C-alpha positions as CSV (number, residue, x, y, z in Angstrom):
1,M,-1.1,-14.8,18.7
2,R,1.5,-16.6,16.6
3,E,5.3,-16.7,17.1
4,L,7.3,-16.6,13.9
5,R,10.8,-17.4,13.0
6,A,12.9,-15.1,11.0
7,I,13.4,-15.9,7.2
8,D,14.5,-19.5,6.9
9,T,16.5,-20.2,3.8
10,A,20.2,-21.0,5.0
11,A,22.3,-21.9,8.0
12,A,22.5,-19.6,11.0
13,S,25.7,-17.6,11.6
14,S,27.9,-18.6,14.5
15,A,28.2,-14.9,15.3
16,C,24.7,-14.5,16.2
17,P,23.7,-13.6,19.6
18,S,21.7,-16.4,21.6
19,W,18.4,-14.7,20.9
20,C,18.8,-14.5,17.2
21,T,16.6,-16.9,15.2
22,A,17.4,-15.6,11.7
23,I,18.6,-18.4,9.4
24,D,19.5,-16.2,6.5
25,H,20.9,-12.8,7.1
26,L,20.5,-11.7,3.5
27,N,24.1,-10.3,3.3
28,D,23.4,-8.2,6.5
29,D,25.0,-8.7,9.8
30,G,21.9,-7.5,11.6
31,H,19.9,-10.0,13.9
32,Q,16.3,-10.8,14.5
33,G,14.6,-12.9,17.2
34,P,11.4,-14.7,17.0
35,A,8.4,-12.4,15.9
36,I,5.0,-12.2,17.3
37,E,2.0,-11.1,15.4
38,F,-1.7,-10.3,16.2
39,T,-4.4,-11.1,13.6
40,A,-8.0,-10.1,14.5
41,P,-10.6,-12.9,14.0
42,G,-13.3,-12.9,11.5
43,D,-16.9,-12.5,12.6
44,E,-19.2,-15.4,13.7
45,T,-19.4,-16.5,10.1
46,G,-15.7,-16.2,9.4
47,A,-16.1,-13.1,7.3
48,Y,-13.6,-10.3,7.5
49,D,-14.2,-6.9,5.9
50,D,-11.2,-6.9,3.6
51,G,-11.4,-10.6,2.7
52,E,-8.8,-12.9,4.5
53,P,-7.6,-12.1,7.9
54,Y,-4.3,-10.5,8.1
55,A,-1.7,-9.5,11.0
56,L,-2.5,-6.1,12.5
57,L,0.6,-5.9,14.9
58,W,4.0,-7.4,14.3
59,A,7.0,-7.2,16.8
60,A,10.5,-8.8,17.0
61,L,13.8,-8.1,18.8
62,V,16.2,-6.8,16.2
63,R,19.7,-5.5,16.1
64,E,20.6,-3.7,12.8
65,T,24.2,-3.1,11.9
66,G,25.9,-0.5,14.2
67,Q,22.7,0.0,16.2
68,P,21.6,-1.1,19.7
69,T,19.1,-4.1,20.2
70,R,15.5,-2.8,20.0
71,V,12.1,-4.3,19.3
72,Y,10.8,-3.5,15.9
73,F,7.1,-2.8,16.5
74,D,5.0,-2.6,13.2
75,A,1.5,-1.5,13.4
76,L,0.8,-2.6,9.8
77,G,1.4,-6.1,10.9
78,D,3.8,-7.2,8.1
79,A,7.3,-5.8,9.0
80,S,7.2,-3.9,5.8
81,G,8.7,-0.7,7.3
82,G,5.7,0.9,8.7
83,G,6.8,0.6,12.2
84,T,9.6,1.9,14.7
85,H,12.5,0.6,16.8
86,L,11.6,0.8,20.4
87,D,13.8,0.8,23.5
88,V,12.4,-0.5,26.9
89,A,10.8,3.1,27.7
90,G,9.0,2.9,24.3
91,L,7.8,-0.6,24.8
92,D,6.6,0.5,28.2
93,A,4.6,3.3,26.6
94,V,3.0,0.8,24.0
95,L,2.2,-1.7,26.8
96,G,0.4,1.0,28.7
97,D,-1.6,2.1,25.6
98,L,-2.4,-1.6,24.8
99,R,-3.6,-2.1,28.4
100,T,-5.9,0.9,28.1
101,Y,-7.3,-0.4,24.8
102,V,-8.0,-3.8,26.3
103,D,-9.7,-2.3,29.2
104,R,-11.9,-0.1,26.9
105,L,-12.5,-3.2,24.7
106,Q,-13.6,-5.2,27.7
107,Q,-16.1,-2.3,28.7
108,M,-17.3,-2.4,25.0
109,R,-17.7,-6.1,25.2
110,D,-19.7,-5.8,28.5
111,R,-22.0,-3.2,27.0
112,L,-22.6,-5.4,23.9
113,A,-23.5,-8.4,26.2
114,Q,-26.1,-6.1,28.0
115,I,-27.5,-4.8,24.8
116,T,-27.8,-8.0,22.9
117,E,-29.1,-10.0,26.1
118,G,-32.4,-8.0,25.5
119,E,-32.4,-8.7,21.8
120,Q,-32.6,-12.5,22.1
């Protein structure tokens, strides 16, 4: 999982909160912290169904003008506006769902290991 800086094209504002890593606010007094993204790997040959791998999930601390600080969570993976601004309770719900997903993915992996062990 990569951590990304916000847009880096100019000097940071001295009025930024300590967590803001945005270097250029693009004429907006909103703020953004470091972003994280999750990109699924290609298969064992490096192939990926849609060509090159791309980020599936993207998140960052943000504070938009006149709004409280939230985490922007984008399930399209590119911060293009396909996400939502989450408070702590919203993030707790997402984390619970992700934990369930990881548990089920582990079960699927274990089943795959059992199936493919006999195929070798």
